[in-house]
C-alpha positions in Angstrom: 7.9 -9.8 4.4 10.8 -7.9 6.6 9.6 -7.5 10.2 7.6 -4.0 11.3 10.0 -1.1 11.8 8.9 2.5 12.7 9.9 5.1 9.9 9.7 8.6 11.3 7.7 10.8 8.5 7.0 14.7 8.9 3.7 16.3 7.0 2.9 19.5 7.4 5.7 20.1 9.7 4.5 17.0 12.1 6.2 14.1 12.9 4.5 11.0 12.9 6.0 7.5 13.5 4.8 4.7 10.7 5.0 1.2 12.1 5.3 -0.9 8.8 6.8 -4.0 7.0 7.3 -2.0 4.5 10.4 -0.2 2.8 11.6 2.5 5.0 11.9 4.3 1.2 8.6 3.4 -0.1 6.9 4.9 3.3 8.5 8.1 2.8 7.6 8.5 -0.9 4.2 7.9 0.3 4.5 10.6 2.9 6.1 12.9 0.6 3.3 12.6 -1.7 0.7 12.9 1.1 2.8 16.3 2.2 2.4 17.5 -1.6 -1.1 16.8 -1.2 -2.2 18.5 2.0 0.3 21.3 0.8 -1.9 21.9 -2.6 -5.2 21.8 -0.5 -4.1 24.4 2.3 -2.7 26.7 -0.4 -6.3 26.8 -2.3 -7.6 27.9 1.0 -5.4 29.6 4.1 -8.2 28.5 6.6 -8.1 25.0 5.9 -6.7 23.2 9.0 -4.6 20.0 8.9 -7.2 17.8 9.8 -9.1 19.0 7.2 -6.6 18.9 4.6 -5.7 15.2 5.7 -9.7 14.3 5.6 -10.0 15.8 1.8 -6.4 14.1 0.6 -7.8 10.9 2.1 -11.1 11.8 -0.3 -8.9 12.5 -3.1 -7.1 9.4 -2.4 -9.8 7.2 -1.8 -11.5 8.4 -5.2 -8.3 7.4 -7.2 -8.2 3.7 -5.7 -11.6 3.1 -6.6 -11.1 4.6 -10.0 -8.0 2.8 -10.7 -9.8 -0.8 -9.3 -12.7 -0.5 -12.2 -10.1 0.0 -14.9 -8.5 -3.2 -13.4 -11.7 -4.9 -13.5 -12.5 -3.4 -16.8 -9.0 -4.5 -18.4 -9.6 -7.9 -17.2 -12.9 -8.0 -18.5 -11.4 -6.9 -21.8 -8.1 -9.6 -21.4 -10.8 -12.3 -21.0 -12.9 -11.6 -23.8 -9.6 -11.1 -25.9 -8.5 -14.7 -24.6 -11.7 -16.1 -25.6 -11.4 -14.5 -29.0 -7.9 -15.6 -29.7 -9.2 -19.2 -28.4 -12.3 -19.3 -31.2 -9.7 -18.3 -34.1 -7.5 -21.2 -33.2 -9.8 -24.0 -32.7 -11.8 -22.5 -36.2 -8.3 -22.7 -37.6 -7.5 -26.2 -36.4 -10.8 -27.3 -38.0 -9.4 -25.6 -41.5 -5.9 -27.0 -40.9 -7.4 -30.6 -40.3 -7.4 -33.2 -43.3 
Protein backbone atom coordinates (compact mmCIF):
# COMPACT_ATOMS: atom_id res chain seq x y z
CA UNK A 1 0.00 0.00 0.00
CA UNK A 2 1.08 3.52 -0.63
CA UNK A 3 1.49 6.20 1.99
CA UNK A 4 -1.64 8.08 3.03
CA UNK A 5 -2.31 11.24 1.09
CA UNK A 6 -5.01 13.87 1.12
CA UNK A 7 -7.44 13.99 -1.78
CA UNK A 8 -9.75 16.96 -2.18
CA UNK A 9 -13.25 16.14 -3.40
CA UNK A 10 -16.36 18.25 -3.88
CA UNK A 11 -19.78 16.97 -2.88
CA UNK A 12 -22.84 19.18 -3.26
CA UNK A 13 -20.60 22.20 -3.68
CA UNK A 14 -18.66 21.56 -0.47
CA UNK A 15 -15.00 20.66 -0.41
CA UNK A 16 -13.85 17.70 1.65
CA UNK A 17 -10.28 16.55 2.24
CA UNK A 18 -10.09 12.77 2.41
CA UNK A 19 -6.94 11.22 3.88
CA UNK A 20 -6.44 7.85 2.23
CA UNK A 21 -3.93 5.33 0.94
CA UNK A 22 -6.17 4.59 -2.05
CA UNK A 23 -5.55 5.80 -5.58
CA UNK A 24 -6.66 9.46 -5.78
CA UNK A 25 -8.59 8.80 -9.01
CA UNK A 26 -10.53 6.02 -7.26
CA UNK A 27 -11.38 8.35 -4.36
CA UNK A 28 -12.56 10.98 -6.83
CA UNK A 29 -14.67 8.35 -8.58
CA UNK A 30 -16.31 7.42 -5.26
CA UNK A 31 -16.94 11.09 -4.52
CA UNK A 32 -18.56 11.49 -7.94
CA UNK A 33 -20.86 8.52 -7.26
CA UNK A 34 -21.81 10.02 -3.90
CA UNK A 35 -22.37 13.41 -5.52
CA UNK A 36 -24.74 11.82 -8.04
CA UNK A 37 -26.65 10.01 -5.29
CA UNK A 38 -26.99 13.17 -3.21
CA UNK A 39 -28.23 15.11 -6.22
CA UNK A 40 -30.84 12.43 -7.04
CA UNK A 41 -32.04 12.47 -3.44
CA UNK A 42 -32.21 16.25 -3.31
CA UNK A 43 -33.95 16.42 -6.70
CA UNK A 44 -36.74 14.27 -5.30
CA UNK A 45 -37.29 16.72 -2.44
CA UNK A 46 -35.87 20.23 -2.58
CA UNK A 47 -36.27 20.67 1.20
CA UNK A 48 -33.78 17.89 1.98
CA UNK A 49 -30.61 19.23 3.57
CA UNK A 50 -27.16 18.05 2.54
CA UNK A 51 -26.84 16.26 5.87
CA UNK A 52 -30.11 14.35 5.38
CA UNK A 53 -29.24 13.54 1.77
CA UNK A 54 -25.87 12.13 2.88
CA UNK A 55 -27.57 10.00 5.55
CA UNK A 56 -30.05 8.63 3.00
CA UNK A 57 -27.18 7.96 0.58
CA UNK A 58 -25.36 6.08 3.35
CA UNK A 59 -28.42 3.90 3.92
CA UNK A 60 -28.65 3.15 0.18
CA UNK A 61 -24.96 2.25 0.08
CA UNK A 62 -25.13 0.11 3.23
CA UNK A 63 -28.15 -1.72 1.83
CA UNK A 64 -26.32 -2.34 -1.45
CA UNK A 65 -23.26 -3.55 0.48
CA UNK A 66 -25.29 -5.97 2.61
CA UNK A 67 -27.08 -7.37 -0.45
CA UNK A 68 -23.75 -7.88 -2.23
CA UNK A 69 -22.24 -9.59 0.84
CA UNK A 70 -25.25 -11.93 0.93
CA UNK A 71 -24.84 -12.69 -2.79
CA UNK A 72 -21.12 -13.39 -2.29
CA UNK A 73 -21.92 -15.77 0.57
CA UNK A 74 -24.56 -17.55 -1.52
CA UNK A 75 -22.17 -17.83 -4.46
CA UNK A 76 -19.49 -19.24 -2.15
CA UNK A 77 -21.95 -21.86 -0.91
CA UNK A 78 -22.91 -22.71 -4.50
CA UNK A 79 -19.24 -23.08 -5.45
CA UNK A 80 -18.74 -25.42 -2.50
CA UNK A 81 -21.75 -27.53 -3.56
CA UNK A 82 -20.45 -27.68 -7.14
CA UNK A 83 -16.96 -28.68 -5.96
CA UNK A 84 -18.44 -31.44 -3.80
CA UNK A 85 -20.53 -32.66 -6.73
CA UNK A 86 -17.50 -32.62 -9.03
CA UNK A 87 -15.47 -34.53 -6.45
CA UNK A 88 -18.20 -37.19 -6.16
CA UNK A 89 -18.29 -37.53 -9.95
CA UNK A 90 -14.52 -37.95 -10.10
CA UNK A 91 -14.58 -40.59 -7.36
CA UNK A 92 -17.46 -42.44 -9.02
CA UNK A 93 -15.91 -42.32 -12.49
CA UNK A 94 -12.48 -43.42 -11.23
CA UNK A 95 -14.08 -46.43 -9.53
CA UNK A 96 -15.69 -47.41 -12.84
CA UNK A 97 -12.39 -47.03 -14.71
CA UNK A 98 -10.24 -48.88 -12.16
CA UNK A 99 -9.37 -52.49 -13.17
